N, C-alpha and C positions, 0 to 999 in steps of 0.2 A: 564761346565758340558754338556755332548752330551745327548739329549733325543731322543729316537727313536719312530716313530710311529708303533704300533702293530695292526693297525685296519685290516689288510689283511694278507693272505697268500703270497701276491706277486707273483701270477702265472700268468704272463701277456702273452697276445697273441702273436703268431709269428710276427704278423705285427709290433708291438712295438718292439721287439728283433731285427728286420731288418732295424730299422730306419737308416737315414744316419749318426747319431751321436748316437753312441752306442757302443756294443761289436765289436772290430776289429778283423779280421782274420776269418778262416775257421775251423769249428769244426772237429774233428776227433774222432775215437773210444776212443783213449786214453785221449781225453779232453772233458769232458761231457759238455753240453750246460747249460748256466745259466737260471734259471727262473726269474732272476731279470734283469730288464733293467738298462743301463748306458747311460747317456748322459753327454755331455760336454758343459759349458756354461761359457762365459767370464762375469766378474762381472761389474758392471754399473760404469760409469763415470771415465773409465780408472784407476781404483783403483788397489792397489796390497796388497799383505799380507791378503787374505780373512781368516776370522774364521766364521765358520758357525754352526748353530745347527737348528734342526727341532723340533718343539713342537709335542704334542700328536695329533693336528689336522692337521699336514701337513704343517703348516707355516714355511717358512725358515726365521731365524733371522740371518742376515750377518753384520759382523764388518769388516771394510777394511781402508787402509791408502791412503792418498792422499798428494800430494805437494812434497816439497824438502825433499830428503831422511834424511837430517841431523836435519831438524826442521819440521815436517808437522802435519797433523791433522788426527783424526780417525772419520769416519762417520758410523752410523748405518742405516740400511735400513731392510725392510721386503718384503717377496713375498709370496702370497696365491696362486699363479697358477705355482708353480715349475720352478721358476727362469725365466718366460716369460715376467714379468713386475715387477718393485719394486717401494717401496714408495718414497716420496721425501726424501732425505738423512738428517738426523739429525747429526749435529756435537756432538761428544761426549765430546771432551775436551774443556772447558770453556775458557781456555787461548790458544790463537792462536799459533801454532807452538809448542806447547808442547810436541809432541811425536815424535819418531825417528824410522827411518827404516833401518839405516845403520847396516851391519851385518847380516840382515835377521831374527835374532832371539830375537830382543829387543822391537818389535812392541807389538800392543794390542792383548789383550787375553779376550775371552768372556765366560760367564757362564749365563745360564738359571736357574732361581730359582723358588720359590713357587709363585704362583699366576701370573706366566709369567713376572716376573721382570728380567731385564737385568743387569748384571754387567760386568765391564770392568776394567782391571788393564793394565798397561804399564810403560815402563822405560821413565822418564822424558828427555827431549832433555836440550841442553845449553841455550835454550831461556826461560825456565820456570822459573817463580819467585820462585817457591817452591824449597827447599833444603833439602837434605838428612841429617842425623846426621854427625858430624866432624868425619873426617878420620884422626885418629892420625899418620898414616903412612906419608900421603901426607900433613897433617897439614892444610887441606882444607875441606870445606863441600863438599860432594859427590852429585851424581845424585840421585833425589827421585823416589821413587816407588809410582806412581800415581794411584789414584783408584776413581772410580764413580759408580753410578747405576742410572736407571731410577727413577725419583721422583715418588710419591706416585699416580699421575694422569697417569702416563706413557706416557707423552708428551714431557718431555726434561730431560736430564741428570743434576744431581746434580754438583756443583762446585767440581772439583777433589781435592783430599788431599793425602798427604804422608802417607803411612802406616809404614815407617821405624821409630823406635823409639829410638833404640840404636845400632843397627847393622850399618855396613858401607861397602863400597866397591862394590855396586850394579854393575854388568857389564852384565853377560848374562840375557835372559829374564826370566821374573817371570811367574807364572802360577796361575789360578783361577778355582774354581769349587764350585757347590752349590747343595744343596739337596732340597727336597720336605717339609722337616721339617723346612726350614728357617734359615738352617746353612750355612755360606758362608767361604770358606778357601782360603787362598793366600799364596803361598809359594814363595821363592826365595833362592837364595845362596849368602852369604856374610860373614862377619867376625864380631866378637865382640872384644872390646878392650883387649889387652893380648893375642890375639890368635897368633899362629905360623906365621912367615912372609911367604908370598907368597900364592899360591893356596892351600898348604897343611893346611893352617890355616882357609880355608873356610869351611863352613857347610850349610846344607839346614835348612831354618827357615820357621815356619809356624805361621800364625795369623788367628785367628777363630772369626767369628761374629755369634750369635745366636739369632740376632734380625732382620733377612733379610737384613743384611748388613749395618745397621745403625751405628753400633759400633763394634769395633774390639779389641781384647785381645792384650797385650804386645806380641810381637814375642817369640816364643820358640824354640830351636833346636830340628829338628826331626832325625838328626844323631848325634850319640854318637861316634862311631868309628872314627880313624883318617884316614878317606879315602880321605880327601880334597874334592874340588869341582872344576870341570873344568870352569876356569873363564868366558870364552865367549861363553859358550854353554848354551842352553835354558833347561826348564825343562818341567815336565806335572804333572798335579794332577787331580784326578777323584775321585767322590764320586759315588760308586755304588748303585744299587736298594737295595743291600742287607745290606747297611749301612757301607761297608768297604771303607776306605779312602786308595787311591793307589797314589804313587809318583813315578817318574822316575828322574834320575838324572845322570851325568857322574862324576866319581871321577877324582882325580888328584894325586894319591899317588906316591910319590918320583918324580912328574912332568911327569912320563911317563906311568904310568897305568891309561889309559883313559877308564875304564871300566863301563858298564852300571850296575846300581844298582835299584833294585825295593824296594820301601818302601811301607808298608802296616800297617794300624792301624785299629783294629777291635772296637776301643772305640772311635771314633770320633775325631780322633787327639790328645787323651790324651798320648798315647804311640805308638811308631813306632817299627817296626821290619824290617830289611834289608836283603836282599838277592842279590848276584851278579848273574846277567843274562847273561853277554856277556863280555869278556875280550878283550882289545885292548892295545898293548904297542906301544905308539907313543909319542915322545917328542914334542908335538904341541898341539895346540887348533883346533879342527875341527870345531867349530862353527856349531854345530848340533843342531837339535830339536827332541822332541819325541811326542807321541800320545796315547791317550787311546781310546777305543770304546767298547761298550756293546750291547749284544743282544744274543738271543737264550740261555740264561742262562749262560752266560760266559762274562768275561771281557778280552779283547786282549790289548797289549801294542805293540807299534812299535818303532823302534830306528835305528840308523845308526851306522856301525863299518866297518871301512877299506873301504870305498867307496862303501858299499853294504848296503841294507836296510833290515830289518828282522821284524817278528812280531811272537808273542807267547801268547797262552792263559795264563794269570796270575793267574786267580781265581782258577785254578787247577794245582798244581805243577807238575804234569805229562805231561803237555803241550809241545809240541816239538817246536823248533825253525824253522821257515818257512822263506825261503829268497825270494827275488823278482828275476825274470829270469835274466840270464847272458846276455850279458857281465855286470860284476859287478863293474865298475870303475865310479866314478862320480855321484853315485845315493845319494840322500840327501833328507832331510826333508819328511820323511814318515807320512802318514796320513792314518787313518782306517776309516771305517764304516761297520757295520754289519747288516744283514737282519734278520727277525725273523725265516726264514728258516735255518739259520747257514752259509749262504754265507757271505765270507768276501771280501771286495774291499780294496786293497792295493793301495795307490797312493803315487808317489814320484816325485822328480824332476831329471833331467838329463842335463848335462852340464853347470850348473850354476857356478858362481863364484863370486869374488869381482866385483861389479858393472857390472855384465855380467848375462844377462837371459839365456834361454834355452827352455826346453820342459817339459811338463807334461806327465807322464807315468802311467799306471794302469795294474793292474792283478787281475783276479777275481779267489777265491779259494772256493771250496765246503766245506761242514761242516768237512770232514775229513782232509781238508788242500791240496787237489788235485787242481792243476791249471785248470780253465776252460777257454777254447779258447786260442787265442794268446794274447800276451800283447798289449795294445793300447797305442799310443803315439798321443799327440797334441803339435804342436810348438807355438812359439810366447808366451812363458811365459816372462813377463817383469823382468828387473833386480830387485833384492832384493826380489822377490817374491816366492810363492810356490802354492800349490793347497788345497782346502778343499772339501772333499767329504761330502756329507750329504744324508740321506735317507728319502724319502717322499713316500707317498702311490703310486706314478708312478714308484719307483725305486730310484736308485742310481743317484745322480747329482754331478759332479765334477766342482767345481768353481774355477776359475783361473784368 
């Protein structure tokens, strides 16, 4: 879950807006100036795959990956001074090397819940002793979906455990969100015994905790229609301040309809409604990821289609689809952040590929969806990584 700080109107002085790291480009009459500053910051200790959330006090909670891409570790740090300094890294996984970064979308996901507790979920690596349920198709036990949370003292993470009870075939990344009432939701796509062969038999599954992540229910399907699910693509899950649970996943109907679907549940995960947001016909797995953000009374979702990234307000069905600036090839891994004044920061990667790094790019949009100033770009993005925008009282911070 992404919590946004709402303590000010974010009307910053011109000096901050003209800082060396911030909005790039020259404003014009057709491109309004932003009221919210943007700065870019490398995450600590050479880490990759940042997942960040800011709490109501402006403290940034950051999860990152370190080590061999095939079997590494997840670390948690905090910053109370807008990413200028960080706390000593706390390893999340108790079993060394149990996380994975290969493919970019199978790494750790973070959520901030009630009373400041942190929750983390990730795909287990080949080194983990934990195992998923038996895969009747391969006749082997698959990789587990590992979960942990900060302990009651908030000083260390509990030993990780597998959340999959009867589903199998974990491939693309899982997702996690939490709310202020103590509920924690985890979702992934996989298969149940007897399912149709291939990606067409994959479904989105959700498990829920109502006791601050201590225990979880047996996973239940969130999708009923035979859309399938893109095996090596990620997902996104978000619990809004209005109590609506949202999800994003990519279908795999007939192996070629890799469309983006929105899930929504008004009753805390008991029932889901689905809606196709964006079609894409391609007989391949794009290994894509998605994101949600909330602010100014709206929830927005971001995704990739055909090498371009898009976002849309999904809490209002009349929201229009907005794209990143052209050229629109090689844009991946969109991330969002919203300010209380309605401004949206869309962040994505450019030039990345298998075992290849690239650049971080971003564009600001006003409340109506009009671009503000010119696109910003920061080179030096490591392989297997992406960026994470977060909102603090000083403005937007892009961590990469």
